[in-house]
C-alpha positions, -999 to 999 in steps of 0.1 A, spaced: -876 466 -866 -900 436 -869 -900 409 -843 -886 385 -869 -857 408 -877 -849 413 -840 -849 376 -834 -825 371 -863 -801 398 -850 -802 383 -815 -795 348 -829 -766 361 -850 -751 379 -820 -754 348 -798 -739 327 -826 -710 351 -830 -705 353 -792 -705 315 -791 -680 312 -819 -658 338 -802 -659 318 -769 -651 286 -788 -622 302 -806 -609 316 -774 -611 282 -757 -594 266 -787 -565 292 -787 -562 287 -749 -561 250 -754 -534 252 -780 -514 275 -757 -519 251 -728 -508 222 -749 -477 241 -761 -469 249 -724 -472 213 -714 -451 201 -743 -423 227 -734 -425 217 -697 -423 180 -705 -393 186 -728 -375 206 -700 -382 178 -675 -368 152 -698 -335 170 -702 -332 175 -665 -339 139 -658 -313 128 -684 -287 151 -667 -294 140 -632 -299 103 -641 -266 99 -659 -256 62 -655 -230 55 -628 -210 25 -618 -194 15 -585 -157 19 -593 -126 8 -574 -88 10 -575 -68 -22 -568 -31 -27 -562 -12 -57 -574 23 -45 -564 37 -52 -529 49 -17 -521 24 6 -503 16 36 -526 -1 70 -524 -25 75 -554 -37 108 -569 -61 113 -598 -66 140 -624 -89 168 -613 -115 162 -640 -123 128 -626 -131 143 -591 -118 112 -574 -93 129 -550 -66 106 -536 -58 74 -518 -33 80 -490 -20 44 -487 -28 13 -506 -11 -21 -502 -8 -53 -522 -40 -72 -529 -63 -45 -515 -90 -25 -533 -101 11 -525 -137 20 -533 -140 52 -554 -178 55 -550 -203 59 -578 -185 72 -609 -203 85 -640 -199 60 -668 -174 71 -694 -153 91 -669 -117 93 -681 -93 87 -653 -55 95 -652 -37 84 -620 -2 85 -605 10 62 -577 41 69 -557 57 46 -530 50 57 -495 86 49 -487 99 72 -515 133 65 -528 139 37 -503 114 15 -521 124 -9 -549 97 6 -572 95 42 -584 65 63 -597 37 44 -614 10 59 -637 -18 50 -660 -50 59 -677 -85 42 -677 -121 49 -688 -147 38 -662 -177 19 -676 -197 -12 -668 -171 -36 -681 -141 -17 -667 -151 -6 -632 -119 -16 -615 -86 2 -622 -57 -22 -615 -21 -11 -606 4 -36 -621 42 -39 -618 48 -31 -654 32 4 -649 60 14 -625 96 25 -627 120 0 -611 147 10 -586 177 -13 -585 179 -20 -548 211 -33 -532 208 -65 -512 218 -77 -478 220 -111 -462 202 -118 -429 212 -150 -411 188 -166 -386 204 -190 -361 186 -211 -336 208 -214 -304 180 -226 -281 180 -260 -264 152 -282 -277 130 -254 -292 122 -255 -329 112 -222 -347 92 -214 -378 102 -180 -394 90 -155 -420 101 -121 -428 84 -89 -441 108 -68 -462 95 -32 -458 118 -18 -486 108 -43 -513 73 -46 -500 74 -84 -499 70 -111 -474 93 -141 -477 78 -176 -479 77 -194 -446 112 -207 -438 113 -245 -432 113 -253 -396 146 -242 -380 157 -268 -355 174 -260 -322 211 -257 -317 211 -284 -291 186 -310 -278 190 -318 -242 227 -308 -243 234 -329 -274 243 -311 -308 215 -313 -334 223 -332 -366 200 -307 -385 211 -273 -399 201 -247 -374 209 -217 -396 191 -201 -426 200 -171 -448 175 -147 -462 183 -120 -488 166 -86 -481 168 -51 -497 190 -22 -485 181 15 -490 205 40 -505 221 46 -471 227 8 -467 200 2 -441 176 -28 -440 140 -24 -428 124 -57 -420 99 -73 -395 108 -109 -384 80 -132 -372 86 -164 -353 65 -192 -338 81 -219 -316 74 -254 -304 93 -280 -283 111 -310 -296 120 -343 -280 95 -339 -252 103 -303 -245 71 -285 -233 63 -249 -245 33 -227 -240 11 -234 -271 13 -206 -297 43 -189 -282 58 -164 -307 78 -132 -312 77 -103 -336 106 -78 -340 114 -48 -362 149 -44 -375 161 -11 -390 199 -14 -392 228 -12 -415 243 -40 -435 241 -78 -431 234 -92 -397 228 -124 -377 196 -128 -357 195 -155 -331 165 -175 -318 170 -178 -281 152 -195 -251 117 -183 -245 111 -179 -283 127 -145 -286 150 -129 -311 184 -115 -303 207 -96 -326 242 -110 -327 
C-alpha cells in the first residue's frame, strides 16, 4: 500500500470514529434531555398535589344553645365538643373546594329548646366560615315558668339579669329593682319583677341569676358588691334579694 493510500485510510478511519463519537454524544444528549423532561414533569405533578390551595376555615354559632358539632369523614374535620352563641371555632387550613356536611346537637339534649341542627357547605376563598343559624335547627316547644324577684332589703337597690340554661339565652338587664323599705319607710316603687324562663320535660328550671347592688338614700355599701346563684328546681318560684346583696329562695 502506498503512503498516499495509507494516509487516506487513516483519515477515513479517524473521520468515522469522530462521527461515531459525535453520534454517540448526540444520542446521549437526547436521552439526557428526555430524562430531564420526564423528571421535570414528575416534579410539577408532585408540586401541584402538595401545593393544593388551602384556606383558613372556621365554624361559627349564631344560636344561643351550646352545641356539639360533628363533620362528615371525607372532610377530615373531626368534631367540636362545645360551641356557644357568638363564638367561632378554627378548623385549621382546609383544602379549597372541600365539601363539608355537619350535624350540631345541643349539649343539654332534650332539655334544650332547640333540637338537632344540620347543614352543608363548600369551603373556598369566599366561603371560609360555616355559620350555624336558627333556621337550620329543629325547634322544641319548651314549657315556661315564672320567676319572681323581690327586693326585701332596707335601702339597697339591685340590678338583675338571668341566664336561662335551657333556652340558652340571657335576659336583658332588669331595670333597677328598688328596696322593699328605705330607713323603715315603705318604698313607693315596685320592688318585684317577673321573668319567664323555660322548663325541661320534667318541669325543672335551670337558671343562673346575677345581681349587683348599691345603696339608696345615703345607705353605704361596699362598691361592686354582687351575688351569683344557680337554681335548678321545679316549677315557678320567688327569689328574694336580702341584706348583704344575697339571693334567698322563698
